[in-house]
N, C-alpha and C positions, 0 to 999 in steps of 0.2 A: 590555691597555690600548692597545698600539700598534695592534692590529687594529681596535679600536673607533674610534680616532682616524682611521685610514685610511678606514674605511667611512663614518664620519660626514662626513668632509671630502668624499669622492667623491660621496656622496648629496646633500649640501647644495649642492655646486657644480653638479651636474646640474640640480637643481630650480631653483636661482637662474637659471641660463642659460635654462631652459625658461620660467619666468615672465616673463623679460625679453624673450623673443622676440616678434616680430610675425608673425602667421600669417594665412593666408587661410582663409575658411570652407571646410569640407568637407561633402560631401553623402552621405558613406557612412553606413551603418547603424552607429552607434557601439556599440550593444549587441553586435552581432556581432563587432566588433573587440575589445571588452573580453573577450568569451568566448574569442576566439582566443588571447588572452594568458593566460587562466586554464586553458584546456583543453590537453590533451596531443595531441589530434588535431584537435578541432573537428568540424564536420559531416562526414557521410560523403563529401561531394564532395571534401574535402581529401585523402582517402587516396591518390588516384591521383597526387598531386603530392609525396608523401612518399617519400624515398629510404630506406625502411626499412619494417618491418612495423608495421601499425597496425590497430586494430579498434574500432568504436563500436557499442555496444548502445544504441539510441536509445529515446526514450519510447514510440514505437509498438511496438517489440519488447518492452519491459518490460511493457506492458499486455496483451499477448497471453495471458500466463499469470499475471499479477499475482504474480510471485515476490517473496518477501521473503528468500530464501536466495541469497546471493551465489554459492554453489557452482553453483546451477542457472543463474544468469545467465551465469556464465563458461563453462558447459558448451559454449556455442556458439562460443567463441573458440579457434581452433586454437593449439597450442603451449602451452596452459596445463595443468599437472598439479596435481590437487587431491587432498588426503587428507581425507575426511570425518571428523568427530569425534563430534558429538552429534546429527546429523541435521537441524539447523535452520540451520546456517551462521552461528551467532552468534560463533564463534571459528574463522574459516576458516584452512585451511592451504593457501596458494596458492603454487605454484612456476611458473616460466616456463622453458620449454626445458630441462627437466631440472635446474633449480636447486633448492636446498633449499626444501621447502614448509612445513616446521615453523613454525607460527605466523606464516606470511607474512613472516618476518623478512628474507628475502633479496630482496624487491622494494621499490621505492619506492611507498609507499601515500599517497594524497592525497585530500583533499576540497576541491573548488573551487580546485585548484592549490596548496593548503597542506598541508604534511606533517601527517598525522593519526595516525600510530602513537603510542602513549603517550609514548615517548622515542625519536625516530627514529634517533638516534646511539647513546645510552647503553643503551637497552633497546627495540629495535624490535619485539619480539614482539607480535603484534596481539591482546592480551587485550581491547582495545576495537576494534570495527569499526562504522562508520556504518550506520545502519538503511537498507536498500535501499528501503523503502517511501516514503521522502521524496526519492528521487533521480529526476531526469528523464533521465539517461543515465549510462553507465559506459564508460570508455575504457581501452584497453590499448595500450601502446606498447612495441615491442621493437626490437632492432637498434641500429645506430649512432645513430639519431635519439634514443635514450633517454638520451644523456649529458647532456642538458639537465636531467634530473630526478633528481638525486642525493639522498642520498648513495650508495645502492646502485645501481650501473649495470650489473651483470653480466646480470641476468635481464630487467629491464624495469620499467615503471611502470604502476600502476593508479590511475586518477583517477575519483572519483565526483563527479558534478555535481548539486548540490542544486537543487531547484526554483527557478527564477529569477523575479524581479519581472516581472509581466505588463505589457503596454503599455496594457491597459484592464482594467476591473473583471472579476475572475474569482473564482468560488467553485466548489470541488470537495469532495465528501464521499464517501468509500468505506467501506462496511461489509462485513465478511466473517465468516462463521461456519461451523464444521464439526466434524469428529470430534475427540475428546479435548478437548472444550470449548474448541476453538480459536476465538479472537476477534481480529479485526484491524480497526482503523479508522484513518482518516486524513482530516483536514480542512485544506483550504488556502484562504486568502482573500488576495487582493491587488488592488492598483489603482495606477494612475498618473494623476496630475492635474498638468497643466502640468509643472513641473520637479521634482516630488516623486513618488516611488514607494515602495511598501511591499509586504511579503508576510509572512504568518504561516502556519506549517505545524505542526500538532499531530498526533501519532500514538500509537497504543497497539497492542501485540501481547501476547497471553497464550495459554497452553495448559497443560493438566494434564500433558502429556507422553504418549509412547506406550510407556513402560516401566513396570514394576511392581516394587516393592521387596518382596522375600521376607520373610515372617514378620510385618512391621509395616505394610506398605502405605505410602501417601503419594504426593504428586505428584512428578513427575520432569520437569516442564516449566519454563516461564519466564514472566516478565512484564517487558515493556519499555515505558517511556513516554519519548517525546522530543518536542522541538519546536525550531523555529528561527524567528527573526524577522529580517527584512531591511528596511533603510530607506536610500533613495537620494536624494541631492540632485544636481542637474545644472544647468549653465548652459543658455541657449537654444541650439537647434541652429545658429543663425546667428551665434553669438558668435565674435569674432575668435580667441579661444583657448577651445576647448571643454574643460570639465572636469566630472567627476562624482566623487562620493564616496559610498561604500556602506558601511554598518555591518551586521554580522551577529553575532547572539548565538544560542547554542544550548545545550541541555541534554539529557542522556540518563540515565535511571535504570534499572537492571537488577536483577532478583532472579531467579536461576535455580538450580534444584535439580540441578546437574550434578556429575558425579564423574569422577575419573581411574581408577576401579576398573572393569575390564572383567570378562570371563568366561573360564572354562576352555573348552577345545574341547568337552568333553562337555556342559557346561551350555549352551553356545551352541547345540549341536545340539538339545538338549531344548527350549529356549525362548530365542531370541536377545534377547527384549525383557524379560528379567528383570534385576534388580539385587540384589546381595547386601545383607543386612540391615545390615552394617557401614557402608554408604554412606548411611544414612537421614538423617544431619545434614549431608551435603555440600551446600554452598550458596555461590553467588557473589553477593556484594552489591557493586554497582559504581555509580559516578556519574561522568559526564563533563560538562565545561563547555567551551564554545568561544567565543572572542571574535575578531573580525576587523574591520579597517577597510581598505578598498581605495580608493586615489585614482588617478584616470585623467586624463591631460591630453594634449592635442594641441598642442604648442608651435608647430610649423610644419607645413605641409602634408606629408603622407605620413610623419610621425614622431609617435610617441606614447610616453608613459612611464606605466607601471603600477607603483604602489608599494603594498605590502600589509604591514600590521602585524598580528601574530597572537599569540594565546596559547591553549593548550589545557591543561586540568587534568583529571586522571583519578585516581580513587582506587578501590581495590577490595580486598575481603577474601574470598578464596576459601578457605573453611573446609572441609577435606576430609580423608579418610583418608590418612595418610602412612605408617603403619608398624603392624606387629602383632608382639607378642612373646608366645610360648607356651613355657612352661617355661624362661624366661630366654633363649630364642633368638629374635633378631629377623631372622635370615637376612641380615644385612648391611644391613638397612633397605630391602630390595627387595620391593615388592609383587608383582612378576612372579614372584620366587622363592616368595613365599607362596602363589601360586596352584598351584604345583607340589608343595606340602607338604600332605599329608592333614590333619594336625593344625591347621595355620594356616588352611587353606581351610574346615574345619568351623566354626571360630570366626568367620570372615568371614561365613559364611552364617547364623550364629546357631544352628547345630545343636549346638554345645557352648558352655559358659559360660566366661567369663574374669572373675576377681574384681576386676580393675582395679589390681592390685598392680604393682610394678616388673617382676615376673617374668611376669605374665599380664595383658596389657592391649592395647587398641587406641589408637593415638596419632592424634589429629586435629591438623593444623597450621593455624593462622590465618595464611594467606599474605597478610598485611596490607601493602599497598604503596601509595605515592602517587607520582604522576608529574606533571611539567608540562614543556611545551615552549613556547618563545616566540621571536620573532624579527621581523626586518624584511627584506623582499626587494623589489628594484626591477628593472624591465626597461625598457630603452630599445630600441625597435624601430622600424624604418622601411624604406623602399624607395627605391632610387635606381638610376641607370643610368650605367655607365662604358663608353663605346663601344657595342659590341654585347651587353654583359653586363647583365642585369637582376639586381639584388641585393635580397634580403629578409634584412635583418640584424638581429641581436638581441644585446644585451649585458646580462647580468644579474649581480646580486650579492646575496648573502644572508648576514646575520649571525644566528646561531642559538645558543640555549642550551637544553639539556634535562637532566633528571635523574630518577633512580629512587631512591626512599627505601624501603628494606626495613626493616620493623619487625615481626618475626614471632615467634610463640611456639607451643608445642605443649601440648595438654591430653591427659591420660590418661583413658580410659573403661573401665568394665567393660561386658560384654555378657551379659545374663541373659535367657534366653528370647527372644533376638533383639533386645532393647531395650538401647540404649546409655545409660549413666548416668555422669556426670562423677565421677571419684574424685580427680583431682589437676589443678588449673589451673596452667598455666605462667605465669611472669611475663612481662609485655609486653616484647618485644625480646630475650627470652632465647635464641631460636633464631637470629635474625639481626637486626643493627642496623647498617646501613651505607647509604651514599649513593654511587651511581655517577652521574657527570655528564659532559657533553660540551659544549665550546664550539667552534663551527665557523664558519669563514669560507669561503664557496663563491663562486666566480666562473665564469660560463660565457660563451662567445662563439660565435656561430653565424652563418654566412653562406650562405644558400640562393641559389645563382647559376643563372640560366637563360641558356644560350648556344645559341640555336637550338633544336635537339631535345635538347640535353644539359642535365641538372640536376646540379650539383655542390654538395654540402653539407658543407663541412668544419666542424669544431667542436672546442672545447677546454673542458674543465672542470677547475678546480683546487679541491681540497678540502684545507683546512688545519684539523686537528682536534686539540684538546687533551682528553685523556681523564683522568679522575680517579676513584679509588675511596677513600672514607674509611670505614674499618671501625672503628666505636666499640668493638666487643667485643674486637678484637685490638689496637686502638690504632695500626693501621698506615694509612699513606696511600701509595697507589701512583699515579704519574702516568706517562703516556706521550703523546708527540706524534707525529702522522702528517701528512705533506704528500704529496698524490698529484696527479700530472698525468695527466689522463684525456683523451686525444685520440680523435677519431673522424672518419670521412668516409664519406659515402654518394654514390654516383654513379648517376644514372638516365639512360636514353635512351628517347625516344619513337620506337619503331620505326614506328608509325603512329598515327593518331588513336585507335585502339582498344587498341593493344598498347604496353606500357611494360615495360622491363627495368631492373633495378637491382642494385647490388652494394654491400656495406658492410663496414667493419671498424672496431671500436672496442675500447677497453680497458675491462675490467670491474673494479670496485672495490667493496669494502665494508669498513668499519672493524671492528676487533675490539672486544670488550666492554671497558669500563673495568676496570682491575685485571689485565688479561691480562699475564702476565710471561714471562720466559725467552724461548724461541724462537718465541712466538706472533707471527705476521705478519698484516698485513691480507690480505683476499681479493683476488687479482689474476687476471685472465684476459685473453686476446685472443679476441674474438668476431667471427665472420665470417658473412655471409649473402649469398645469391645468389637472385634471384627475378624473376618476371615477373607482370604483371597484364593482364587482357584485359577490356575493358568495351565492350559494344555493346547499346544499348537496355536491355532488362530483364535482360540477362545480365552477371554479374560472375564472374570466375574468377581465382584467384591460386595460384601455386605457388612455394614458397620452400624452399631448402635452408639449413641452419644448422650451424655447427660452433663449439663453445666449448672453448677450450684453456686449462684452469686451470693456472696456475703454483702456486697454493695455494687450495684450497677450505677455507673456515672451517667448523668445527663448534662448537656451543654445548652445554655440559653443562646441560641443563634437564630437569626432571621430565617435562614434556610430551613430550619427545623420547625418554623412556625412560632418561634419565641419573640422576645423583645430585642434581642441583639446585643445584650450586655457582654456576652462572651464568657460569663461566669459558669462554673460547673456547679452541679447540685447532686445530692445523693438520691438515687432511685431505690435504695434499699435492697432487700432480698428478692431474688428472682430465680426461678427454675426454668431451664430450657432442656427439653429432651427430644429425641427423634431417631430416625433411621435413614440411612443412605444406602442405596443399591445402585451398582454400576456394572454394566457389561458391554463388551465389544466382541464382534465375531465377523469372520469372513465366510460368507455363505456360498462361495464358489463351488465347493465340493457338493453341497446339497443340490445345486442346480445342474450338476454334471457339466459345468461350463468349460469353454475352451481354456487351454492353459494360460492364455494371456489375459483372461477376464478375472476381475475381482468384484466381489459383492460385499463391501463393508457395511455392517449394520452396528448401531450402538443404541443403548437405552440406559437412562438413569432416572431414579425416582428419589425424592426426598420428602419425608414426613417430619414436621416440626410443631411442637407445642411450646409456647413461651408465656409464662404467667408471672405477674408481680405477686410476691408473698407479703408485701407490706402496703399499708395505706398511707398516703401522703398527698400534699398539694405542692407541686413544684413552683407555683407562683409565676411561671413564665409562659404558660400555654403550650409548652412543648408536649408534655404528657397530661397536664392539667390536674384535675382532682382524680386521684387513683385510689381504688379500693382493692384490698387484697383479693386475689382471684381474677383480676382484670388481665386480659391478654395484651401483650406488647403490640404496638402498631408496626406496620410494614414488615410483618413476618408471615408469609403464606403457610397455611397448614399443609397443602399438597402442591407439589410441582414435579413435573417430569420433562425429560428431553429425549427425543428419538431422532435418529437419522438413518438414511439408507442411500446407498449409491451403487452405481455400476460404472466400472472404469477399466481402462487398460493404459498402455504407455502412450497412446495417441489422443484419446478423448475420455471424458467422464461426465456423468450427470449425478448430482447429489440433491437430496431433499431432506430438510430437517424441520422439526416441529418442537416448539417449547410451550408447555402449558404452565400457567401460574394461577393459582387459586386467588380468589379475592382476598384482599388484605385490609385490615382495619387501618384507618388513618388517625384514629384517636384510641387511646386505651379504653377498654371496655370488656364486657362479657355478654354472652347470649348472642342472639341474631344481630348482625351488623345493621345499625339504623341507616336509612336512606341519607345519602350525602356524607356518610362517615366511612366510606370504604372505596377501594379501587374495584375495577371490574376484573372478573376472571377472564382469561383469554388463552387461546391456542393460536400462536403465531407461526406461520409456515414460511420458510425461506427456501429458495431453490437456486441452483447454479448449474451451468454447463460450460465445458471448456473443450477446445479442439486445437491440436498442434498443427498449425497451418504450414509451418516450416520447421526445419531442424532447430532453429534458434528462436522461433516465435510461437506464442500460444495465445489464442483468442478466447475470450470468455464473456459470459453474460450472467448477472446475478439479479435476482428479484427478491427483495425483502418484503415481508408482510404480503405474501402472494395473494391472499384472499381479501386484502384491503380492509382488515378488521379495525373498527373504531372502538376505542376503550379509554376509560379513565385510568391513567398510569399512576397518578399521584394527586394529592390535594394540599400539598405544602410546597412553598411557603404560604400561598394565599390563592385558593380557588382550584378548580379542576384543571388538570393538565393532560393532554393527549399523548399517546404513543405515536410514533411515526407512521404515516400511511404507506401504501404500496409504493415502492421505489424501484425502478428498473435502471440498471447501469450496464454499460458494455465497456470492454477494455481489451488491452493487448499488453502482453509481457514479452520483452525481447531480452535474451541473455546470450552472452558469449563467454 
């Protein structure tokens, strides 16, 4: 109540002063200013002014390969570690600089500057991820500059920018078709007339999937439909006080036949794209809705206020194999253990029958959950000069509430000749009936100062979080409060017009899950980086060293991470992560003495990462298991690099890219990776070609995994999981 009063008073006072102020007209591009407030980087030209690591994948880059898989989009970003799961990127596992990648829960994930994870504080695991096909850019921010974008500040922030309202009438339609009955389409229409603008974007993706289910067959793909609509009203450009207000609504529906059940080593070697018969009913049914209103005002020259009210709703029921009991033995409820038991494995395959009794059955859990998050955030930003110092200052405040409502049950099935039949339905809520929630007040203050060749960017973030878990089954309510002060500073120096050096240090923070009791602490770290950038004509190069010193790394007991699924957090203790990032882009047209209309873009990035536990412990949940100081973290590749080359002009283009990822541990350990405890190293090549067949039409073809490489991408939650095989897609884009 007190926080609400403080927030409301501060916000109303700020807006009252703003509305009362008298201002001079401004001639700047307002749309660009508003986007700078929404985006974590802005356009690529901003990167050289940031005293920290940043990367933008813009619309031009997105359209080279027409990716809808965020894993492939982020492959070109140095410092990002990814664990593939189902081959399509619908539920990505994204980590940054050796941070936890599981369900992208350790990064701040946003769409248009608004927190977009299902419950960013109470349950940040990304079971929902925005569809990449409706985005015009993707931004990644790391280092000290990321403290603006909480609550998770250790690893960094990923912000997806949806298609913006155009300045004039615009129509685009894209259709793609290919292997496995894959179909993708997207239609965008927008216009701006006088002081009113709008945009509507509708998309669809579906595929039968690249896996086959033994004994019974069936689809293993997905179907996603989504859409957004935006409406903007603004005053005249010459108004004394310029204002605009934008409304955004969106929906997403997903139906995917995905499972947590992987394969044994032998079965993977025989056919990596098979699934066991027991997974035939596994299905994710999900729905997401988003609502946003953003108000922008320029009360006085060189100052502006951006206020956003938002609400996101997400519900899903992932109905999937949870457990198998043979002869009264369920092996502790572990599917991983079932894969190592001949009797249990035979039943999962459908090679032997189970009658569905208490002693012999397969259990499917309805992981039925509802989430929502809502809040209001405002930013006051402006520029001024004190003596020889130029300031770009920002003050922001956000009041936020989110919750996760678990209402789960389990059903028992027989399996006869490979076919599952329901024998006992569980009562709704009998497995789990609880609500975890978080109320948070966050404040940040930043001041980017330019003093001659020096750029100094101090900042402070304050997070005050109230966490609560209300368990209906046990009748218990657990509350815990956290207040964190998160400082950071970045310092840059312009050695010359082309060369810039920078250093940064900031505190990392992430709250534990609601209901975490006993000695569980928040995640804390001190993060350091040192780097330099060089820009001249068509050449850009960047070299950064980073070091993350965790005082406490948090772990979460989830089934997706290979745990028991309690949802509880636990301390991982002290961890050290260090490494190097190198990134360069260049247009080699001059080197080839090419015609004036030809371009030869090339890019290369490399990341080296070492991540080690400095404490010994037993998490008790099989996520990391028994850890000895000196063990390496799982799912962090030591070496990875990305390279691309293309030749293009205004009519046609051909591009080829390659991504190498070193083998990764799937369990904490040291020394050589034991057989069955690691992923495969791989070098995946993608290719694309496009041709403008008409002034308003462009045809293209893309081939992902050109060499059809087969590899183990992950071994969690249970068993070996493959990356996607070679896939050929053809498409057409029409625009007016």
